[in-house]
VOTOR-965298 format. One line per field, with one value per atom (N, C-alpha, C, O): residue in three letters; atom name; x, z, y. Coordinates in Angstrom, 3 decimals. Example, Ala and Ser with C-alpha at 12.3 -4.5 7.8 and 13.67 -1.06 7.14 Angstrom:
% VOTOR-965298
r c(ala; ala; ala; ala; ser; ser; ser; ser);
a c(N; CA; C; O; N; CA; C; O);
east c(13.190; 12.300; 13.200; 14.236; 12.850; 13.670; 12.900; 13.409);
up c(7.800; 7.800; 7.800; 8.465; 7.080; 7.140; 7.870; 8.039);
north c(-5.690; -4.500; -3.300; -3.319; -2.250; -1.060; 0.030; 1.138);
This chain:
% VOTOR-965298
r c(met; met; met; met; pro; pro; pro; pro; val; val; val; val; val; val; val; val; ser; ser; ser; ser; tyr; tyr; tyr; tyr; ala; ala; ala; ala; ser; ser; ser; ser; val; val; val; val; ser; ser; ser; ser; asp; asp; asp; asp; ser; ser; ser; ser; pro; pro; pro; pro; pro; pro; pro; pro; met; met; met; met; val; val; val; val; ala; ala; ala; ala; val; val; val; val; ala; ala; ala; ala; cys; cys; cys; cys; asn; asn; asn; asn; pro; pro; pro; pro; asp; asp; asp; asp; gly; gly; gly; gly; phe; phe; phe; phe; thr; thr; thr; thr; cys; cys; cys; cys; lys; lys; lys; lys; leu; leu; leu; leu; ala; ala; ala; ala; gln; gln; gln; gln; arg; arg; arg; arg; ala; ala; ala; ala; gly; gly; gly; gly; ser; ser; ser; ser; phe; phe; phe; phe; ser; ser; ser; ser; leu; leu; leu; leu; ser; ser; ser; ser; val; val; val; val; leu; leu; leu; leu; asp; asp; asp; asp; arg; arg; arg; arg; glu; glu; glu; glu; tyr; tyr; tyr; tyr; leu; leu; leu; leu; thr; thr; thr; thr; ala; ala; ala; ala; met; met; met; met; gly; gly; gly; gly; arg; arg; arg; arg; leu; leu; leu; leu; ala; ala; ala; ala; thr; thr; thr; thr; val; val; val; val; ser; ser; ser; ser; gly; gly; gly; gly; ala; ala; ala; ala; lys; lys; lys; lys; val; val; val; val; lys; lys; lys; lys; asp; asp; asp; asp; lys; lys; lys; lys; leu; leu; leu; leu; arg; arg; arg; arg; asp; asp; asp; asp; ala; ala; ala; ala; gly; gly; gly; gly; leu; leu; leu; leu; glu; glu; glu; glu; his; his; his; his; gly; gly; gly; gly; arg; arg; arg; arg; gly; gly; gly; gly; ser; ser; ser; ser; val; val; val; val; leu; leu; leu; leu; asn; asn; asn; asn; val; val; val; val; pro; pro; pro; pro; val; val; val; val; val; val; val; val; lys; lys; lys; lys; val; val; val; val; ser; ser; ser; ser; ser; ser; ser; ser; ala; ala; ala; ala; thr; thr; thr; thr; leu; leu; leu; leu; glu; glu; glu; glu; cys; cys; cys; cys; lys; lys; lys; lys; leu; leu; leu; leu; arg; arg; arg; arg; ser; ser; ser; ser; arg; arg; arg; arg; lys; lys; lys; lys; arg; arg; arg; arg; thr; thr; thr; thr; gly; gly; gly; gly; asp; asp; asp; asp; his; his; his; his; leu; leu; leu; leu; leu; leu; leu; leu; leu; leu; leu; leu; val; val; val; val; ala; ala; ala; ala; glu; glu; glu; glu; val; val; val; val; arg; arg; arg; arg; ala; ala; ala; ala; ala; ala; ala; ala; arg; arg; arg; arg; ser; ser; ser; ser; arg; arg; arg; arg; gly; gly; gly; gly; ala; ala; ala; ala; phe; phe; phe; phe; thr; thr; thr; thr; asp; asp; asp; asp; ser; ser; ser; ser; trp; trp; trp; trp; asp; asp; asp; asp; tyr; tyr; tyr; tyr; ala; ala; ala; ala; gln; gln; gln; gln; tyr; tyr; tyr; tyr; lys; lys; lys; lys; pro; pro; pro; pro; leu; leu; leu; leu; leu; leu; leu; leu; tyr; tyr; tyr; tyr; thr; thr; thr; thr; gly; gly; gly; gly; trp; trp; trp; trp; lys; lys; lys; lys; gly; gly; gly; gly; gly; gly; gly; gly; met; met; met; met; thr; thr; thr; thr; thr; thr; thr; thr; tyr; tyr; tyr; tyr; pro; pro; pro; pro; gly; gly; gly; gly; ala; ala; ala; ala);
a c(N; CA; C; O; N; CA; C; O; N; CA; C; O; N; CA; C; O; N; CA; C; O; N; CA; C; O; N; CA; C; O; N; CA; C; O; N; CA; C; O; N; CA; C; O; N; CA; C; O; N; CA; C; O; N; CA; C; O; N; CA; C; O; N; CA; C; O; N; CA; C; O; N; CA; C; O; N; CA; C; O; N; CA; C; O; N; CA; C; O; N; CA; C; O; N; CA; C; O; N; CA; C; O; N; CA; C; O; N; CA; C; O; N; CA; C; O; N; CA; C; O; N; CA; C; O; N; CA; C; O; N; CA; C; O; N; CA; C; O; N; CA; C; O; N; CA; C; O; N; CA; C; O; N; CA; C; O; N; CA; C; O; N; CA; C; O; N; CA; C; O; N; CA; C; O; N; CA; C; O; N; CA; C; O; N; CA; C; O; N; CA; C; O; N; CA; C; O; N; CA; C; O; N; CA; C; O; N; CA; C; O; N; CA; C; O; N; CA; C; O; N; CA; C; O; N; CA; C; O; N; CA; C; O; N; CA; C; O; N; CA; C; O; N; CA; C; O; N; CA; C; O; N; CA; C; O; N; CA; C; O; N; CA; C; O; N; CA; C; O; N; CA; C; O; N; CA; C; O; N; CA; C; O; N; CA; C; O; N; CA; C; O; N; CA; C; O; N; CA; C; O; N; CA; C; O; N; CA; C; O; N; CA; C; O; N; CA; C; O; N; CA; C; O; N; CA; C; O; N; CA; C; O; N; CA; C; O; N; CA; C; O; N; CA; C; O; N; CA; C; O; N; CA; C; O; N; CA; C; O; N; CA; C; O; N; CA; C; O; N; CA; C; O; N; CA; C; O; N; CA; C; O; N; CA; C; O; N; CA; C; O; N; CA; C; O; N; CA; C; O; N; CA; C; O; N; CA; C; O; N; CA; C; O; N; CA; C; O; N; CA; C; O; N; CA; C; O; N; CA; C; O; N; CA; C; O; N; CA; C; O; N; CA; C; O; N; CA; C; O; N; CA; C; O; N; CA; C; O; N; CA; C; O; N; CA; C; O; N; CA; C; O; N; CA; C; O; N; CA; C; O; N; CA; C; O; N; CA; C; O; N; CA; C; O; N; CA; C; O; N; CA; C; O; N; CA; C; O; N; CA; C; O; N; CA; C; O; N; CA; C; O; N; CA; C; O; N; CA; C; O; N; CA; C; O; N; CA; C; O; N; CA; C; O; N; CA; C; O; N; CA; C; O; N; CA; C; O; N; CA; C; O; N; CA; C; O; N; CA; C; O; N; CA; C; O; N; CA; C; O; N; CA; C; O; N; CA; C; O; N; CA; C; O; N; CA; C; O; N; CA; C; O; N; CA; C; O; N; CA; C; O; N; CA; C; O; N; CA; C; O; N; CA; C; O; N; CA; C; O; N; CA; C; O; N; CA; C; O; N; CA; C; O; N; CA; C; O; N; CA; C; O);
east c(-69.891; -68.529; -67.822; -68.418; -66.616; -65.851; -65.526; -65.195; -65.623; -65.231; -64.059; -63.978; -63.161; -61.969; -62.333; -61.743; -63.302; -63.652; -65.110; -65.724; -65.636; -66.956; -66.915; -66.078; -67.816; -67.810; -69.187; -69.956; -69.480; -70.658; -70.370; -69.313; -71.308; -71.088; -72.177; -72.099; -73.199; -74.253; -75.034; -75.276; -75.422; -76.284; -77.757; -78.622; -78.043; -79.420; -79.557; -79.234; -80.022; -80.411; -79.177; -78.080; -79.348; -78.193; -77.743; -78.520; -76.458; -75.928; -74.538; -73.786; -74.207; -72.882; -72.349; -73.108; -71.030; -70.377; -69.551; -68.913; -69.568; -68.853; -67.989; -68.479; -66.699; -65.793; -65.740; -65.492; -65.975; -65.955; -65.369; -65.249; -65.012; -64.473; -65.622; -66.559; -65.573; -66.682; -66.878; -67.952; -65.868; -65.985; -66.546; -66.871; -66.663; -67.152; -68.620; -69.426; -68.952; -70.328; -71.285; -72.360; -70.904; -71.781; -71.974; -73.073; -70.939; -71.055; -72.064; -72.883; -71.998; -72.940; -74.363; -75.305; -74.529; -75.859; -76.436; -77.613; -75.611; -76.070; -76.550; -77.562; -75.823; -76.224; -77.527; -78.409; -77.641; -78.856; -80.069; -81.152; -79.880; -80.978; -81.313; -82.451; -80.315; -80.538; -80.532; -80.948; -80.064; -79.986; -78.999; -78.649; -78.558; -77.635; -77.633; -78.144; -77.059; -76.855; -75.361; -74.540; -75.037; -73.655; -73.614; -74.213; -72.910; -72.814; -71.408; -70.436; -71.296; -70.010; -69.802; -70.608; -68.698; -68.437; -67.319; -66.388; -67.429; -66.393; -65.244; -65.449; -64.039; -62.872; -62.893; -62.087; -63.794; -63.907; -64.384; -64.316; -64.868; -65.346; -64.332; -64.703; -63.071; -62.008; -61.969; -61.812; -62.109; -62.086; -63.250; -63.076; -64.432; -65.605; -65.389; -65.734; -64.820; -64.576; -63.552; -63.691; -62.534; -61.567; -62.229; -61.887; -63.169; -63.908; -64.737; -64.783; -65.382; -66.157; -65.274; -65.703; -64.030; -63.102; -62.566; -62.117; -62.603; -61.969; -62.940; -62.516; -64.221; -65.205; -66.172; -66.755; -66.349; -67.291; -68.713; -68.989; -69.612; -71.017; -71.610; -72.670; -70.946; -71.409; -71.150; -71.719; -70.297; -69.894; -70.538; -70.385; -71.255; -71.932; -73.382; -73.714; -74.246; -75.667; -75.926; -76.735; -75.251; -75.455; -74.096; -73.596; -73.508; -72.152; -72.032; -71.045; -73.006; -72.951; -72.984; -72.185; -73.888; -73.980; -72.706; -72.227; -72.167; -70.915; -69.784; -68.896; -69.824; -68.799; -69.135; -68.387; -70.253; -70.645; -71.407; -71.471; -71.986; -72.714; -74.210; -74.643; -74.988; -76.442; -76.950; -76.378; -78.021; -78.578; -80.075; -80.646; -80.694; -82.129; -82.354; -81.428; -83.575; -83.930; -83.964; -84.201; -83.728; -83.758; -85.141; -86.134; -85.202; -86.480; -87.241; -88.464; -86.540; -87.169; -86.961; -87.901; -85.747; -85.433; -85.252; -84.893; -85.501; -85.322; -83.849; -83.477; -83.017; -81.576; -81.151; -81.774; -80.098; -79.605; -78.933; -78.189; -79.208; -78.639; -77.974; -78.620; -76.691; -75.932; -76.379; -76.310; -76.838; -77.423; -76.438; -76.836; -75.161; -74.175; -73.460; -72.509; -73.900; -73.197; -73.329; -74.347; -72.291; -72.316; -73.199; -73.808; -73.265; -74.137; -74.521; -73.754; -75.705; -76.186; -76.882; -77.676; -76.573; -77.265; -77.960; -77.347; -79.226; -79.948; -79.925; -80.380; -79.395; -79.055; -79.729; -79.770; -80.257; -80.858; -79.874; -79.521; -79.436; -78.433; -78.938; -80.048; -78.117; -78.457; -77.568; -78.044; -76.271; -75.377; -74.145; -73.903; -73.386; -72.120; -71.131; -71.494; -69.866; -68.810; -67.552; -67.141; -66.957; -65.692; -64.591; -64.455; -63.809; -62.702; -61.467; -61.189; -60.732; -59.580; -60.040; -60.870; -59.502; -59.870; -61.078; -61.437; -61.704; -62.888; -64.091; -63.954; -65.259; -66.505; -67.032; -67.108; -67.391; -67.932; -69.446; -70.027; -70.084; -71.543; -71.997; -71.586; -72.834; -73.375; -74.835; -75.608; -75.201; -76.537; -77.136; -76.430; -78.463; -79.198; -79.489; -79.943; -79.229; -79.499; -80.982; -81.497; -81.674; -83.111; -83.425; -84.493; -82.487; -82.659; -81.282; -80.334; -81.184; -79.906; -80.193; -81.183; -79.314; -79.413; -78.006; -77.088; -77.850; -76.559; -76.802; -77.890; -75.764; -75.826; -75.452; -75.233; -75.377; -75.122; -73.810; -73.643; -72.864; -71.563; -71.625; -70.610; -72.814; -72.949; -74.110; -75.220; -73.866; -74.937; -74.798; -75.343; -74.082; -73.789; -72.489; -72.233; -71.676; -70.417; -70.065; -70.698; -69.053; -68.646; -67.984; -67.183; -68.318; -67.655; -66.597; -66.899; -65.352; -64.295; -63.847; -63.019; -64.368; -64.127; -64.943; -64.553; -66.091; -66.957; -66.774; -66.750; -66.645; -66.597; -65.158; -64.397; -64.791; -63.446; -63.589; -63.823; -63.453; -63.753; -62.805; -61.617; -63.362; -62.598; -62.145; -62.928; -60.879; -60.316; -59.350; -58.340; -59.652; -58.828; -57.460; -57.361; -56.420; -55.071; -54.244; -53.094; -54.795; -54.068; -54.329; -55.105; -53.660; -53.792; -52.399; -51.587; -52.117; -50.804; -51.009; -50.915; -51.291; -51.613; -53.008; -53.372; -53.777; -55.124; -55.437; -54.544; -56.674; -57.057; -56.448; -56.451; -55.935; -55.350; -56.097; -56.684; -56.065; -56.770; -55.893; -54.992; -56.153; -55.462; -55.874; -57.067; -54.923; -55.280; -55.800; -56.357; -55.642; -56.102; -55.119; -54.068; -55.486; -54.595; -54.709; -54.030);
up c(108.737; 109.235; 108.588; 108.452; 108.201; 107.739; 108.941; 110.018; 108.749; 109.804; 109.312; 108.134; 110.221; 109.878; 109.594; 108.719; 110.333; 110.093; 110.406; 111.263; 109.677; 109.940; 109.560; 108.761; 110.131; 109.873; 110.121; 110.943; 109.400; 109.678; 110.958; 111.082; 111.909; 113.157; 113.439; 114.432; 112.572; 112.735; 111.427; 110.732; 111.112; 109.958; 110.358; 109.582; 111.572; 111.994; 113.448; 114.355; 113.690; 112.684; 112.030; 112.582; 110.860; 110.228; 111.047; 111.305; 111.453; 112.269; 111.801; 111.292; 111.981; 111.670; 112.883; 113.749; 112.926; 113.942; 113.237; 112.218; 113.782; 113.220; 114.322; 115.415; 114.034; 114.992; 114.684; 113.546; 115.714; 115.476; 116.682; 117.776; 116.443; 117.482; 118.403; 117.949; 119.670; 120.570; 120.788; 121.216; 120.502; 120.652; 119.401; 119.422; 118.316; 117.057; 117.136; 117.736; 116.530; 116.534; 115.919; 116.465; 114.788; 114.097; 114.922; 114.949; 115.585; 116.467; 117.580; 117.917; 118.137; 119.190; 118.652; 119.331; 117.423; 116.809; 116.582; 116.853; 116.088; 115.838; 117.135; 117.149; 118.215; 119.499; 119.992; 120.484; 119.859; 120.305; 119.484; 120.030; 118.153; 117.267; 117.405; 117.168; 117.790; 117.897; 116.544; 116.437; 115.520; 114.182; 113.337; 113.655; 112.246; 111.323; 110.021; 109.957; 108.994; 107.748; 107.555; 108.005; 106.888; 106.523; 105.003; 104.352; 104.435; 102.991; 102.536; 103.030; 101.602; 101.051; 99.763; 98.836; 99.719; 98.568; 97.685; 98.162; 96.403; 95.430; 95.608; 96.097; 95.210; 95.460; 94.694; 94.980; 93.732; 93.061; 94.024; 93.705; 95.202; 96.200; 97.315; 98.425; 97.026; 98.012; 98.548; 99.753; 97.682; 98.116; 99.053; 100.074; 98.713; 99.566; 100.920; 101.957; 100.915; 102.166; 103.022; 104.244; 102.385; 103.102; 103.744; 104.864; 103.042; 103.590; 104.803; 105.813; 104.697; 105.836; 107.055; 108.195; 106.794; 107.889; 108.567; 109.712; 107.889; 108.431; 108.892; 109.526; 108.591; 108.975; 109.976; 109.718; 111.104; 112.111; 111.696; 111.212; 111.887; 111.613; 112.512; 112.205; 113.614; 114.508; 113.918; 114.385; 112.898; 112.358; 111.013; 110.522; 110.410; 109.132; 109.232; 110.030; 108.420; 108.457; 107.946; 108.523; 106.878; 106.260; 105.828; 104.761; 106.636; 106.406; 105.094; 104.375; 104.780; 103.527; 102.313; 101.388; 102.321; 101.204; 101.125; 100.035; 102.282; 102.333; 101.641; 101.038; 101.732; 101.105; 99.644; 98.978; 99.147; 97.760; 97.549; 96.429; 98.617; 98.531; 98.737; 99.825; 97.688; 97.813; 98.634; 98.600; 99.365; 100.186; 100.290; 100.037; 100.666; 100.917; 102.205; 102.995; 102.419; 103.622; 103.305; 102.164; 104.307; 104.144; 103.770; 103.945; 103.259; 102.859; 104.045; 103.988; 105.118; 106.299; 107.535; 108.297; 107.738; 108.897; 108.476; 107.333; 109.396; 109.132; 109.321; 110.287; 108.380; 108.409; 107.073; 106.050; 107.064; 105.784; 104.988; 105.538; 103.685; 102.781; 101.628; 100.936; 101.418; 100.336; 99.008; 98.816; 98.093; 96.831; 95.927; 95.201; 95.948; 95.044; 95.659; 95.072; 96.825; 97.472; 96.650; 95.997; 96.692; 96.025; 96.787; 96.195; 98.089; 98.937; 100.159; 100.620; 100.678; 101.872; 102.788; 102.347; 104.059; 105.093; 106.016; 106.471; 106.285; 107.272; 108.567; 108.607; 109.625; 110.841; 112.081; 112.285; 112.908; 114.196; 115.292; 115.433; 116.064; 117.109; 118.168; 118.680; 118.490; 119.498; 120.730; 121.851; 120.533; 121.689; 121.302; 120.127; 122.304; 122.092; 123.138; 124.261; 122.737; 123.649; 123.362; 122.211; 124.416; 124.299; 123.983; 124.685; 122.947; 122.544; 122.374; 121.268; 123.435; 123.365; 123.128; 123.872; 122.087; 121.815; 120.884; 120.508; 120.507; 119.651; 120.384; 121.400; 119.836; 120.327; 119.247; 118.079; 119.624; 118.683; 118.781; 119.812; 117.689; 117.620; 116.922; 115.793; 117.578; 116.988; 116.649; 117.488; 115.400; 114.931; 114.077; 113.382; 114.152; 113.313; 111.969; 111.919; 110.896; 109.556; 109.278; 109.278; 109.041; 108.776; 107.288; 106.851; 106.503; 105.048; 104.408; 104.986; 103.211; 102.488; 100.999; 100.480; 100.333; 98.876; 98.316; 99.009; 97.057; 96.387; 94.920; 94.385; 94.293; 92.864; 92.078; 92.664; 90.770; 89.878; 90.063; 89.521; 90.811; 90.996; 92.015; 92.308; 92.553; 93.574; 93.219; 92.974; 93.188; 93.101; 94.341; 95.391; 94.244; 95.435; 96.093; 97.256; 95.346; 95.848; 94.986; 93.959; 95.411; 94.660; 93.342; 93.290; 92.278; 90.979; 90.926; 90.618; 91.231; 91.337; 89.986; 89.944; 88.890; 87.584; 87.484; 86.785; 88.197; 88.191; 89.438; 89.354; 90.590; 91.864; 92.295; 92.419; 92.522; 92.987; 94.401; 94.578; 95.412; 96.780; 97.329; 97.008; 98.147; 98.879; 100.168; 101.106; 100.212; 101.359; 102.075; 101.503; 103.314; 104.101; 104.363; 104.874; 104.012; 104.267; 105.121; 105.437; 105.493; 106.366; 106.023; 105.125; 106.761; 106.575; 106.327; 107.250; 105.103; 104.712; 104.019; 102.796; 104.812; 104.238; 103.639; 102.941; 103.892; 103.381; 103.419; 103.640; 103.210; 103.253; 102.084; 100.954; 102.345; 101.294; 101.206; 102.182; 100.025; 99.793; 98.968; 98.264; 99.054; 98.232; 96.778; 96.475; 95.879; 94.498; 93.679; 92.604; 94.139; 93.381; 92.303; 92.130; 91.585; 90.531; 89.269; 88.284);
north c(-41.064; -41.109; -42.288; -43.357; -42.129; -43.291; -44.178; -43.683; -45.468; -46.390; -47.225; -47.572; -47.538; -48.302; -49.754; -50.389; -50.274; -51.670; -51.940; -51.304; -52.905; -53.438; -54.911; -55.330; -55.690; -57.125; -57.712; -57.214; -58.774; -59.578; -60.366; -60.984; -60.345; -61.072; -62.101; -62.824; -62.176; -63.167; -63.290; -62.303; -64.533; -64.769; -64.800; -64.393; -65.284; -65.416; -64.963; -65.729; -63.753; -62.768; -62.144; -62.223; -61.525; -60.876; -59.667; -58.747; -59.690; -58.605; -58.222; -59.053; -56.948; -56.428; -55.682; -55.246; -55.545; -54.734; -53.670; -53.936; -52.480; -51.337; -50.738; -50.455; -50.543; -49.906; -48.413; -48.015; -47.585; -46.137; -45.403; -45.954; -44.155; -43.287; -42.874; -42.216; -43.240; -42.917; -41.417; -40.995; -40.614; -39.162; -38.499; -37.312; -39.252; -38.691; -38.317; -39.028; -37.202; -36.693; -37.708; -37.958; -38.292; -39.237; -40.507; -41.062; -40.969; -42.134; -41.853; -42.708; -40.665; -40.284; -40.211; -40.619; -39.688; -39.620; -41.018; -41.257; -41.937; -43.309; -43.955; -44.655; -43.718; -44.283; -43.666; -44.370; -42.358; -41.668; -42.101; -42.310; -42.235; -42.629; -44.107; -44.515; -44.917; -46.351; -47.052; -48.205; -46.361; -46.945; -46.151; -45.014; -46.787; -46.139; -46.926; -48.045; -46.336; -47.073; -47.277; -46.478; -48.345; -48.636; -48.615; -49.470; -47.641; -47.502; -47.838; -47.266; -48.759; -49.163; -48.378; -48.454; -47.615; -46.752; -47.294; -47.944; -47.017; -47.339; -46.344; -45.233; -46.747; -45.888; -44.569; -43.683; -44.420; -43.122; -42.035; -40.848; -42.439; -41.486; -41.252; -40.868; -41.479; -41.299; -39.864; -39.667; -38.869; -37.468; -37.179; -36.514; -37.674; -37.471; -38.140; -37.573; -39.343; -40.055; -39.295; -39.229; -38.727; -37.909; -36.704; -36.322; -36.110; -34.962; -35.396; -34.694; -36.543; -37.051; -37.288; -37.107; -37.697; -37.996; -36.741; -36.810; -35.599; -34.404; -33.320; -32.354; -33.455; -32.439; -33.042; -34.095; -32.394; -32.868; -32.538; -31.441; -33.492; -33.251; -32.178; -31.633; -31.869; -30.817; -29.431; -28.444; -29.351; -28.048; -27.713; -26.595; -28.662; -28.408; -28.856; -29.733; -28.250; -28.575; -29.992; -30.719; -30.383; -31.695; -32.236; -31.879; -33.079; -33.569; -34.343; -34.187; -35.160; -35.924; -34.986; -35.134; -34.048; -33.089; -32.244; -31.931; -31.880; -31.118; -31.885; -31.282; -33.215; -34.055; -34.370; -35.085; -33.840; -34.081; -35.378; -35.884; -35.922; -37.189; -36.955; -36.575; -37.184; -37.080; -38.253; -39.343; -38.023; -39.083; -38.946; -37.885; -40.039; -40.072; -40.831; -41.015; -41.271; -42.024; -43.508; -43.905; -44.312; -45.753; -46.254; -45.548; -47.462; -48.047; -48.624; -48.748; -48.978; -49.570; -48.697; -48.469; -48.210; -47.376; -45.929; -45.646; -45.023; -43.596; -43.236; -42.571; -43.688; -43.451; -42.858; -43.142; -42.035; -41.513; -42.630; -43.442; -42.654; -43.652; -42.919; -42.132; -43.172; -42.531; -43.131; -44.345; -42.280; -42.746; -43.467; -44.377; -43.089; -43.701; -44.896; -45.412; -45.342; -46.452; -47.729; -47.962; -48.544; -49.840; -50.816; -51.707; -50.645; -51.455; -50.641; -49.795; -50.899; -50.209; -51.197; -52.029; -51.090; -51.857; -50.862; -49.897; -51.099; -50.305; -51.104; -52.247; -50.497; -51.237; -50.671; -49.457; -51.571; -51.222; -51.608; -52.778; -50.625; -50.847; -51.827; -51.683; -52.820; -53.829; -53.732; -53.911; -53.448; -53.333; -52.532; -52.254; -52.175; -51.459; -51.924; -52.272; -51.920; -52.368; -51.565; -51.412; -51.063; -50.337; -51.342; -52.343; -51.094; -51.973; -51.107; -50.641; -50.885; -49.992; -48.572; -48.049; -47.940; -46.544; -46.414; -45.298; -47.513; -47.483; -48.081; -48.762; -47.804; -48.359; -49.294; -48.912; -50.498; -51.460; -51.398; -51.736; -50.958; -50.926; -52.196; -52.465; -52.974; -54.205; -53.938; -53.475; -54.239; -53.888; -54.999; -55.730; -55.101; -56.040; -55.377; -54.234; -56.089; -55.564; -55.729; -56.847; -54.616; -54.640; -54.556; -54.984; -53.999; -53.928; -53.875; -53.342; -54.433; -54.443; -54.282; -54.798; -53.563; -53.441; -53.302; -52.864; -53.681; -53.515; -53.193; -53.404; -52.679; -52.380; -53.627; -54.688; -53.510; -54.625; -55.348; -56.441; -54.785; -55.428; -56.559; -57.191; -56.814; -57.850; -58.765; -58.294; -60.054; -61.050; -61.919; -61.579; -63.029; -63.823; -63.373; -63.684; -62.644; -62.096; -60.885; -60.639; -60.134; -58.946; -59.324; -60.258; -58.599; -58.738; -57.636; -56.483; -58.010; -57.007; -56.459; -55.549; -56.983; -56.364; -55.074; -54.139; -55.029; -53.840; -52.982; -51.754; -53.628; -52.921; -52.716; -53.675; -51.486; -51.110; -50.568; -49.373; -51.422; -51.008; -49.954; -49.918; -49.119; -48.131; -48.802; -48.951; -49.207; -49.902; -48.976; -48.565; -48.650; -47.746; -48.368; -49.484; -47.642; -48.146; -47.196; -47.500; -46.071; -45.157; -43.704; -43.377; -42.854; -41.406; -40.860; -40.782; -40.484; -39.966; -38.623; -38.525; -37.589; -36.289; -36.279; -35.333; -37.290; -37.494; -38.969; -39.787; -39.319; -40.718; -41.475; -40.985; -42.652; -43.475; -44.794; -45.261; -45.382; -46.637; -47.556; -47.100; -48.829; -49.822; -49.589; -49.602; -49.377; -49.039; -50.208; -49.988; -51.433; -52.592; -52.988; -52.372; -54.028; -54.537; -53.724; -54.015);
């Protein structure tokens, strides 16, 4: 599922928070499984991300494949991992909190990997992040410089 926001919320242990629609099928699956992956995609996957945003996982056999995204299993947790992601975090759910119309899932990062565009920080000459900027007849992203 595309999420509007995620953030690092702890260094020790490493933890992230993800804001998601509590009525979303994928959000419910993550809660039931107690784990999820967070995959950061390059903006070349804008169409795939738009597809993820408009198709419910309850209506297709494999939502990621339906969006044209190959995936495998995590290296530490049994979570789907998008193969073309620029970075992936494998996360174990620790808590959840209702925040207005979204649910904040807080999770401990159990494994992390990134592609060559990341060493100590992102190399924006190589990595063109997919940054959600709204829905205007489809998902839109900041085009960058």
